C-alpha positions as CSV (number, residue, x, y, z in Angstrom):
1,X,-20.8,-16.9,18.6
2,X,-18.3,-17.5,21.2
3,X,-18.6,-16.3,24.6
4,X,-16.1,-13.5,24.3
5,X,-18.1,-11.9,21.3
6,X,-21.5,-11.9,23.0
7,X,-19.7,-10.2,26.8
8,X,-18.1,-7.6,24.1
9,X,-15.2,-6.3,24.5
10,X,-13.9,-4.7,28.1
11,X,-14.1,-0.9,28.8
12,X,-10.4,-1.0,29.6
13,X,-9.3,-2.7,26.0
14,X,-11.1,-0.5,24.0
15,X,-9.8,2.8,25.8
16,X,-6.2,1.3,25.2
17,X,-7.2,0.4,21.9
18,X,-8.8,4.3,20.9
19,X,-5.4,5.3,22.5
20,X,-3.6,3.4,20.3
21,X,-5.5,4.4,17.1
22,X,-5.2,7.8,18.2
23,X,-1.3,7.7,18.8
24,X,-1.2,6.1,15.3
25,X,-2.9,8.5,13.5
26,X,-1.1,11.2,15.3
27,X,2.2,10.1,14.3
28,X,1.5,8.9,10.6
29,X,-0.7,12.4,9.7
30,X,2.7,14.5,11.5
31,X,4.9,12.5,9.2
32,X,2.2,13.5,6.3
33,X,2.0,17.4,7.0
34,X,5.3,18.2,7.8
35,X,6.2,17.3,3.9
36,X,4.0,19.9,3.3
37,X,6.0,22.5,5.8
38,X,9.3,21.6,4.3
39,X,8.1,22.1,0.3
40,X,6.8,25.8,1.2
41,X,10.1,26.4,2.6
42,X,12.4,24.6,2.0
43,X,12.1,22.0,-1.0
44,X,12.4,24.8,-3.9
45,X,16.0,24.9,-2.8
46,X,17.0,21.2,-1.7
47,X,15.8,19.4,-4.5
48,X,14.4,21.9,-7.3
49,X,17.8,24.7,-7.3
50,X,17.2,24.5,-11.1
51,X,13.9,26.4,-11.6
52,X,13.3,29.5,-10.2
53,X,12.0,30.6,-6.9
54,X,8.3,29.8,-8.3
55,X,8.6,27.2,-10.4
56,X,10.8,25.4,-7.8
57,X,8.0,25.7,-5.3
58,X,5.1,24.7,-7.7
59,X,7.1,21.7,-8.1
60,X,7.2,20.7,-4.8
61,X,4.1,21.0,-4.3
62,X,3.5,18.4,-7.4
63,X,5.5,16.2,-4.8
64,X,3.2,16.5,-2.2
65,X,0.3,16.2,-4.3
66,X,1.7,12.4,-5.0
67,X,0.9,11.8,-1.3
68,X,-2.9,12.3,-2.0
69,X,-2.8,10.1,-5.3
70,X,-1.3,7.4,-3.5
71,X,-3.7,7.2,0.1
72,X,-7.0,5.6,-2.2
73,X,-4.6,3.3,-3.6
74,X,-3.4,2.0,-0.1
75,X,-6.4,2.1,1.5
76,X,-7.6,-0.5,-1.1
77,X,-4.4,-3.1,-0.6
78,X,-4.7,-2.3,3.2
79,X,-8.0,-3.0,3.3
80,X,-8.1,-6.3,1.4
81,X,-5.1,-7.5,2.8
82,X,-7.0,-6.7,6.6
83,X,-9.9,-8.7,5.4
84,X,-7.4,-11.6,5.1
85,X,-5.0,-11.4,7.6
86,X,-5.9,-9.6,10.2
87,X,-6.3,-5.5,11.2
88,X,-3.3,-5.5,13.9
89,X,-0.8,-6.9,11.4
90,X,-1.7,-4.0,9.0
91,X,-1.5,-1.6,11.4
92,X,1.5,-2.2,11.6
93,X,2.7,-1.9,8.3
94,X,1.3,1.1,7.7
95,X,3.1,2.7,10.8
96,X,6.5,1.4,10.0
97,X,6.1,2.2,5.9
98,X,5.3,6.0,7.1
99,X,7.9,6.2,9.5
100,X,10.5,4.0,7.1
101,X,9.8,6.9,4.3
102,X,9.9,9.9,6.3
103,X,12.9,8.9,8.3
104,X,14.7,8.7,4.5
105,X,13.6,11.5,3.5
106,X,15.6,13.3,6.0
107,X,18.4,11.3,5.1
108,X,18.1,11.8,1.4
109,X,20.6,14.1,-0.4
110,X,19.8,16.8,-2.4
111,X,20.5,17.9,-6.1
112,X,23.5,19.1,-5.7
113,X,24.9,15.7,-4.9
114,X,22.9,12.9,-6.4
115,X,21.3,15.1,-9.6
116,X,18.0,14.1,-10.8
117,X,17.7,11.2,-8.6
118,X,17.0,13.4,-5.5
119,X,13.5,14.6,-6.5
120,X,13.0,11.2,-7.9
121,X,13.1,9.6,-4.6
122,X,11.7,12.4,-3.4
123,X,8.2,11.8,-4.9
124,X,9.0,7.9,-4.5
125,X,9.1,8.3,-0.6
126,X,5.9,10.8,-0.7
127,X,4.4,8.2,-2.9
128,X,5.0,5.3,0.2
129,X,3.9,8.1,2.5
130,X,1.1,8.6,1.1
131,X,0.2,4.6,0.5
132,X,0.8,4.4,4.8
133,X,-1.9,7.1,5.7
134,X,-4.3,5.0,3.4
135,X,-4.3,2.2,5.2
136,X,-3.7,3.6,8.5
137,X,-7.0,6.2,8.3
138,X,-9.4,3.0,7.9
139,X,-7.3,0.5,9.6
140,X,-7.2,2.5,12.7
141,X,-11.3,3.5,12.8
142,X,-12.3,0.3,11.6
143,X,-9.9,-1.3,14.8
144,X,-11.9,1.3,17.5
145,X,-15.2,0.7,16.2
146,X,-14.6,-2.9,16.7
147,X,-13.6,-3.1,20.2
148,X,-15.8,-0.7,21.5
149,X,-19.0,-1.2,23.3
150,X,-21.8,-1.5,20.7
151,X,-23.5,1.6,22.5
152,X,-20.2,3.5,22.2
153,X,-18.9,2.9,18.9
154,X,-19.7,6.4,17.5
155,X,-17.6,7.5,20.0
156,X,-14.6,5.7,19.9
157,X,-14.5,5.7,16.3
158,X,-14.3,9.3,16.6
159,X,-11.0,9.6,18.8
160,X,-8.8,8.6,15.0
161,X,-10.1,11.5,13.1
162,X,-8.7,13.4,16.5
163,X,-5.4,12.6,15.2
164,X,-5.5,14.4,12.1
165,X,-5.5,18.2,13.3
166,X,-2.7,16.8,16.4
167,X,-0.5,15.7,13.7
168,X,-0.8,18.9,12.3
169,X,-0.5,20.7,14.9
170,X,2.6,18.9,16.1
171,X,3.9,19.3,12.4
172,X,4.0,23.0,12.6
173,X,4.9,23.5,16.2
174,X,8.3,21.6,15.3
175,X,9.0,23.9,12.2
176,X,8.2,26.9,14.5
177,X,10.8,26.4,17.1
178,X,13.5,25.2,14.3
179,X,12.9,28.3,12.7
180,X,12.6,30.2,15.2
181,X,15.8,28.9,17.0
182,X,17.8,28.9,13.6
183,X,19.4,31.3,11.6
184,X,18.3,31.2,7.6
185,X,21.3,28.7,6.4
186,X,21.4,26.8,9.3
187,X,17.9,25.7,8.7
188,X,18.6,25.7,4.4
189,X,21.7,23.4,5.4
190,X,20.6,20.7,7.9
191,X,17.7,22.5,10.1
192,X,14.8,21.2,8.1
193,X,15.9,17.4,8.4
194,X,15.8,17.5,12.0
195,X,11.4,16.9,12.2
196,X,12.1,13.8,9.6
197,X,14.6,12.0,11.8
198,X,12.4,12.9,15.1
199,X,9.9,10.9,13.0
200,X,12.0,7.6,13.9
201,X,11.4,8.2,17.6
202,X,7.4,8.7,17.6
203,X,7.3,5.4,15.4
204,X,9.0,3.7,17.5
205,X,6.6,4.7,20.7
206,X,3.8,3.9,18.0
207,X,4.8,0.4,17.5
208,X,5.0,-0.2,20.9
209,X,1.7,0.6,21.9
210,X,0.2,-1.1,18.9
211,X,1.8,-4.1,19.3
212,X,0.7,-4.4,22.6
213,X,-3.3,-4.1,21.5
214,X,-4.9,-7.8,21.2
215,X,-6.5,-8.3,17.3
216,X,-10.1,-7.4,16.7
217,X,-12.7,-9.7,18.3
218,X,-14.7,-8.9,15.6
219,X,-12.0,-10.4,13.0
220,X,-10.8,-12.4,15.2
221,X,-14.9,-14.3,15.5
222,X,-15.3,-14.3,11.5
223,X,-11.6,-16.6,11.1
224,X,-12.7,-19.0,13.7
225,X,-15.8,-19.4,11.8
226,X,-14.3,-20.1,8.7
227,X,-12.3,-22.5,10.3
228,X,-14.6,-24.2,11.5
229,X,-16.8,-24.3,8.7
230,X,-13.6,-25.6,6.5
231,X,-12.9,-28.3,9.2
232,X,-16.4,-29.4,8.6
233,X,-16.0,-29.8,5.3
234,X,-12.6,-31.3,4.7
235,X,-11.6,-33.7,2.5
236,X,-12.8,-36.8,4.5
237,X,-16.1,-35.8,4.3
238,X,-16.6,-36.9,0.5
239,X,-15.0,-40.7,1.1
240,X,-17.9,-41.2,3.9
241,X,-20.6,-40.1,1.7
242,X,-19.5,-42.5,-1.2
243,X,-19.3,-45.3,1.3
244,X,-23.1,-44.1,2.7
245,X,-24.7,-44.8,-0.8
246,X,-23.7,-48.1,-1.5
247,X,-24.9,-49.7,1.4
248,X,-28.5,-48.4,0.4
249,X,-28.0,-49.9,-3.0
250,X,-26.8,-53.6,-2.0
251,X,-29.6,-53.4,0.9
252,X,-32.4,-52.6,-2.0
253,X,-35.2,-55.6,-1.9
254,X,-35.4,-57.3,-5.2
255,X,-38.2,-57.0,-7.4
256,X,-40.8,-59.4,-7.1
257,X,-41.2,-61.8,-9.9
258,X,-44.7,-61.1,-11.9
259,X,-48.1,-63.1,-11.9
260,X,-47.4,-64.8,-15.3
261,X,-43.5,-65.7,-14.6
262,X,-44.4,-67.5,-11.2
263,X,-47.6,-69.4,-13.3
264,X,-45.8,-70.1,-16.7
265,X,-48.4,-68.2,-19.0
266,X,-46.9,-65.8,-21.6
267,X,-48.3,-62.1,-20.4
268,X,-50.7,-61.0,-20.9
269,X,-51.4,-58.3,-24.3
270,X,-52.1,-54.5,-23.7
271,X,-55.8,-54.1,-25.2
272,X,-56.3,-52.6,-28.4
273,X,-57.3,-49.0,-28.8
274,X,-61.1,-50.7,-30.1
275,X,-61.8,-52.9,-26.8
276,X,-60.5,-50.5,-24.5
277,X,-63.2,-48.0,-25.9
278,X,-65.8,-50.6,-25.8
279,X,-65.0,-51.3,-21.9
280,X,-65.1,-48.0,-21.2
281,X,-68.3,-47.7,-22.4
282,X,-70.0,-49.6,-21.1
283,X,-70.5,-48.1,-17.8
284,X,-71.4,-45.0,-18.9
285,X,-74.9,-46.8,-20.9
286,X,-75.7,-49.0,-17.3
287,X,-74.9,-45.9,-14.8
288,X,-77.4,-44.2,-17.4
289,X,-80.6,-46.9,-17.2
290,X,-81.0,-46.4,-13.4
291,X,-81.8,-42.6,-14.1
292,X,-83.8,-43.0,-17.0
293,X,-86.3,-44.7,-14.8
């Protein structure tokens, strides 16, 4: 174990990582939840105008559900590569994926402009949102816990959880302000796009905070241990073992010649079964005589 891992991360580092996890999860859940608000308010008119209002709203909520389907898939993929590449790169990619998908939603033309491609692209971008938030959730909690002191891991691990209601309040508040300040025509025409485009600024702030955070000490310790194991078991070890066996084979003493070979006589044949039986029975009779006396 390295001295850094033994001493543990400093309190300042733990708080910085917890804050970065909180900001990142807040931004990603803001992006995740504004889709649901827009689906309830305007998506039936923008992307599903061919249906009646009720069916269009249900179709909009169906696209909203795609994000929940993508979440476990994103969590599994980001967890796999997080154990191989590192926690920090995966968190950066999850935030970048979520922000890019949200910004593209704000720029996506409606059904009147590109036809059926509008809802298709909307569903694909929603899948990317769910994929990104799936990787963000587990990675942010893991990052906060692995940087936390041993006796406060539960406390610091709860910080990413605060990002869920914070993102919900932030997204709902943004739509509430726009609904109160814009007319219905303005809101349907372009006002609903503003919360999606504002996500670019939030993602930039989150990326700046996240890039200043160091890699997880637990992952770094595991990576160092694997590197040390590979260096001990590298390919030059194999010839050394082969060379160490050959001198022992060459330096083994020769087998001494037998007595019959030195005297020149032929070797004594092995006794027959009858002779060996008589010899084995003779000591038994001699040992029995003193007992009878």
